[in-house]
PLY file of the C-alpha trace (Angstrom):
ply
format ascii 1.0
element vertex 118
property float x
property float y
property float z
element edge 117
property int vertex1
property int vertex2
end_header
-35.78 -15.56 8.73
-33.19 -12.91 9.77
-29.33 -13.19 9.09
-26.56 -11.16 10.30
-23.31 -11.70 8.11
-20.08 -10.26 9.19
-16.82 -9.59 7.39
-13.63 -7.75 7.78
-11.76 -9.71 10.42
-8.10 -10.82 10.25
-4.61 -10.52 11.35
-3.04 -7.15 11.88
0.05 -5.70 13.69
-0.17 -3.53 16.80
-0.93 0.03 15.74
-2.76 -1.09 12.57
-6.45 -0.76 11.44
-9.36 -3.13 10.52
-12.81 -2.25 9.37
-15.68 -4.73 10.37
-18.97 -4.93 8.47
-22.39 -6.58 9.42
-25.15 -6.75 7.03
-28.83 -7.65 8.30
-31.03 -9.36 5.89
-34.29 -11.14 5.83
-37.78 -10.36 6.96
-37.17 -7.18 8.86
-39.58 -4.62 9.99
-37.36 -2.28 11.94
-33.98 -2.25 13.20
-33.38 -0.50 16.59
-29.95 -0.82 17.97
-27.00 -2.37 16.19
-23.60 -3.08 17.85
-20.45 -5.19 18.15
-19.45 -7.35 21.05
-16.35 -9.30 21.50
-15.17 -12.36 23.39
-11.46 -13.23 24.10
-10.42 -16.62 25.15
-11.43 -17.37 28.92
-13.36 -14.11 29.15
-16.94 -13.01 29.08
-18.51 -11.56 25.89
-18.40 -7.67 26.36
-19.96 -4.71 24.44
-17.57 -2.79 22.24
-19.87 -0.29 20.67
-23.49 0.21 19.75
-25.47 2.65 17.64
-29.18 3.31 18.04
-31.70 4.02 15.12
-31.28 7.74 16.02
-27.62 7.56 15.67
-26.57 7.70 19.26
-23.43 5.78 20.08
-21.99 4.04 23.08
-18.43 2.77 23.54
-16.56 0.61 25.90
-13.99 2.79 27.81
-11.28 0.56 26.36
-11.89 1.60 22.84
-12.93 5.19 23.18
-10.96 7.41 20.68
-9.82 4.38 18.72
-12.84 2.69 17.48
-15.71 4.28 15.44
-19.20 2.72 14.89
-21.30 3.80 11.99
-24.45 2.57 10.30
-25.98 2.52 6.83
-29.77 2.63 7.28
-30.59 1.92 3.78
-28.39 -1.06 3.73
-29.23 -2.23 7.12
-25.48 -2.51 7.70
-23.18 -1.49 10.66
-19.54 -1.05 10.54
-16.79 -0.77 13.22
-13.51 1.12 12.14
-10.82 -0.07 14.55
-7.69 2.11 14.63
-4.55 1.88 16.73
-5.16 -1.75 17.38
-3.64 -3.34 20.57
-2.88 -7.09 21.37
-5.66 -6.79 24.07
-8.11 -6.06 21.30
-7.53 -9.71 20.01
-11.02 -11.51 20.24
-13.83 -12.97 18.29
-16.12 -10.12 17.34
-19.74 -10.56 17.12
-22.43 -8.39 15.38
-25.70 -7.79 17.26
-28.95 -6.33 16.08
-32.28 -5.74 18.03
-34.89 -5.67 15.47
-38.62 -6.61 14.84
-39.36 -9.24 12.49
-42.29 -8.75 13.65
-41.23 -9.97 17.02
-38.87 -7.81 18.94
-35.74 -9.89 19.37
-31.89 -9.94 19.61
-29.90 -11.40 16.68
-26.22 -12.41 16.57
-23.88 -12.91 13.78
-21.61 -15.94 13.67
-18.54 -13.95 14.74
-15.27 -12.85 13.01
-11.85 -13.26 14.43
-9.58 -10.27 15.00
-6.02 -11.06 15.93
-3.53 -8.31 16.82
-0.05 -9.60 16.81
3.41 -8.76 15.58
0 1
1 2
2 3
3 4
4 5
5 6
6 7
7 8
8 9
9 10
10 11
11 12
12 13
13 14
14 15
15 16
16 17
17 18
18 19
19 20
20 21
21 22
22 23
23 24
24 25
25 26
26 27
27 28
28 29
29 30
30 31
31 32
32 33
33 34
34 35
35 36
36 37
37 38
38 39
39 40
40 41
41 42
42 43
43 44
44 45
45 46
46 47
47 48
48 49
49 50
50 51
51 52
52 53
53 54
54 55
55 56
56 57
57 58
58 59
59 60
60 61
61 62
62 63
63 64
64 65
65 66
66 67
67 68
68 69
69 70
70 71
71 72
72 73
73 74
74 75
75 76
76 77
77 78
78 79
79 80
80 81
81 82
82 83
83 84
84 85
85 86
86 87
87 88
88 89
89 90
90 91
91 92
92 93
93 94
94 95
95 96
96 97
97 98
98 99
99 100
100 101
101 102
102 103
103 104
104 105
105 106
106 107
107 108
108 109
109 110
110 111
111 112
112 113
113 114
114 115
115 116
116 117
């Protein structure tokens, strides 16, 4: 059984920073893409950033230059460093991993709340 466990959310003032972590555990053969999505109240879930097994990254236009995704391949962990946070970044952030165990499937974390407010 595969689990994705997120941590690092919380309340921060505009302009502040947070770092999210997501660790994958269980019977994992290979992890391909890991990423972060977010969902604000009344809105659809959207991709924030993703990183492939080769290290290629992809960002939503709204976070480019402010957020950085990185990955520790030995620890099966993905990070999202969020700087210059804005109120519109407020959402539940979900970790996603496309991995084989051995079936190739998408897995989701439970979500972590990020609130940007003064």
